[in-house]
C-alpha positions in Angstrom: -128.0 71.6 25.6 -128.9 68.0 26.1 -126.7 67.1 23.6 -124.1 68.8 25.1 -124.5 66.8 28.5 -124.5 63.3 26.8 -121.2 64.4 24.6 -119.3 65.4 27.9 -120.7 62.4 29.6 -119.7 59.9 27.0 -116.3 61.4 26.3 -115.6 61.5 30.6 -116.5 57.5 30.6 -114.4 56.6 27.6 -111.4 58.6 29.3 -112.3 57.0 32.2 -112.4 53.4 30.6 -109.3 53.8 29.0 -107.6 54.5 31.7 -108.9 51.5 33.9 -108.2 49.5 31.2 -104.4 50.8 31.0 -104.3 50.1 35.0 -105.6 46.4 34.7 -103.2 45.8 32.1 -100.3 47.2 34.7 -101.8 45.3 37.2 -101.8 42.1 35.2 -97.6 42.8 34.2 -97.3 43.0 37.7 -98.6 40.0 38.6 -97.0 38.1 35.9 -93.5 39.5 37.0 -94.1 38.3 40.3 -95.0 34.6 39.0 -92.0 34.9 36.7 -89.9 35.8 39.7 -90.8 32.3 41.2 -90.2 30.5 38.1 -86.6 32.2 37.7 -85.9 31.7 41.3 -86.7 28.2 41.3 -84.6 27.6 37.9 -81.7 29.6 39.3 -81.8 27.5 42.5 -81.9 24.2 40.7 -79.2 25.5 38.0 -77.2 25.9 41.5 -77.9 22.8 43.0 -76.5 20.8 39.9 -73.6 22.8 39.2 -72.5 22.3 43.2 -73.2 18.7 42.5 -71.1 18.2 39.5 -68.7 20.1 41.7 -68.6 17.3 44.6 -68.8 14.6 41.7 -65.6 15.7 40.1 -63.8 16.6 43.3 -65.1 12.8 44.5 -64.0 11.2 41.0 -60.1 13.2 41.5 -59.9 12.0 45.2 -59.9 15.3 46.4 -60.8 15.4 50.3 -63.6 18.3 50.1 -63.5 18.8 54.3 -60.6 21.2 54.1 -58.8 23.7 52.3 -59.2 24.7 48.8 -62.2 22.4 47.2 -64.1 23.8 50.3 -63.3 27.4 49.5 -64.1 27.2 46.0 -67.7 25.1 46.9 -68.4 27.8 49.2 -67.7 30.6 46.8 -69.7 28.6 44.6 -72.6 28.7 47.0 -72.0 32.0 47.9 -72.3 33.1 43.9 -75.6 31.1 43.9 -77.2 32.8 46.4 -75.9 36.7 45.2 -77.4 35.5 42.0 -80.6 34.3 43.4 -80.9 37.7 45.4 -80.3 39.8 42.2 -83.1 38.0 40.4 -85.5 38.8 43.0 -84.6 42.5 43.3 -85.0 42.7 39.6 -88.1 40.8 39.5 -89.5 42.9 42.5 -88.3 46.2 41.1 -89.8 45.4 37.4 -93.3 44.3 39.4 -93.4 47.6 41.7 -93.0 49.9 38.7 -96.1 48.0 37.4 -97.9 48.8 40.1 -97.0 52.4 40.5 -97.7 52.7 36.9 -101.9 51.1 37.5 -101.9 53.7 40.6 -101.0 56.1 38.2 -103.6 55.1 35.5 -106.4 54.8 38.4 -105.7 58.7 39.3 -105.3 59.9 35.6 -108.5 58.2 35.1 -110.4 60.4 37.2 -108.9 63.8 35.9 -108.9 62.4 32.5 -112.8 61.6 32.6 -113.2 65.6 34.2 -111.0 67.2 31.7 -112.8 65.6 28.9 -116.6 66.1 30.0 -115.0 69.8 30.4 -113.8 70.0 26.9 -117.0 68.7 25.3 -119.4 70.7 27.3 -116.8 73.8 26.8 -116.8 73.2 22.9 -120.3 73.7 22.1 -120.8 76.8 24.6 -120.3 79.1 21.4 -122.6 77.3 19.6 -125.7 78.1 21.9 -124.3 81.6 22.7 -122.5 81.1 25.9 -123.8 80.3 29.2 -126.7 82.7 29.3 -127.8 82.1 25.6 -128.2 84.4 23.2 -126.8 84.5 19.2 -123.3 83.1 19.8 -121.4 86.5 18.8 -118.3 86.6 20.6 -117.0 89.7 22.4 -113.7 90.5 20.9 -113.1 93.8 22.7 -112.8 96.0 19.8 -114.5 99.3 19.1 -116.1 99.7 15.8 -117.9 102.8 14.1 -121.2 102.3 15.4 -120.3 101.6 18.5 -118.5 104.9 18.9 -121.1 107.1 17.9 -123.0 105.8 20.9 -120.1 106.5 23.0 -120.0 110.1 21.8 -123.2 111.1 21.1 -123.9 111.2 24.8 -126.7 108.6 24.4 -127.9 107.3 27.5 -130.5 104.5 27.9 
């Protein structure tokens, strides 16, 4: 019986540690996604600033007055698009990080359930070997009546 307890404990710990490792990996993925979000937003802001600078320089070289009319509209649209791109990037990275954090929490919850289930399976698989919960020969009662059992019931024998 001590062997069954040891096997159950080892199985439970193994299931728990596997789920905890998966949770730690999901946490790490969430952290790297958050870090990637910062890098992507910085890169996007730099790209947008360069594009706006090129547009202003092009207008200046062409002699276009930038304080009114069509050039101002184009620069405003470009700035609006750059802001939209930044918000889209931020949303996508935050969504991915949120999913990774949810995975980590699910793995942590499942670690307890998996450990409990593994322990029960290990213990339950050994019960027939030791004759059931109360000991005994290990024979399983299938619920069928054999010829020798029938004789006991029909002969009127009583203990």
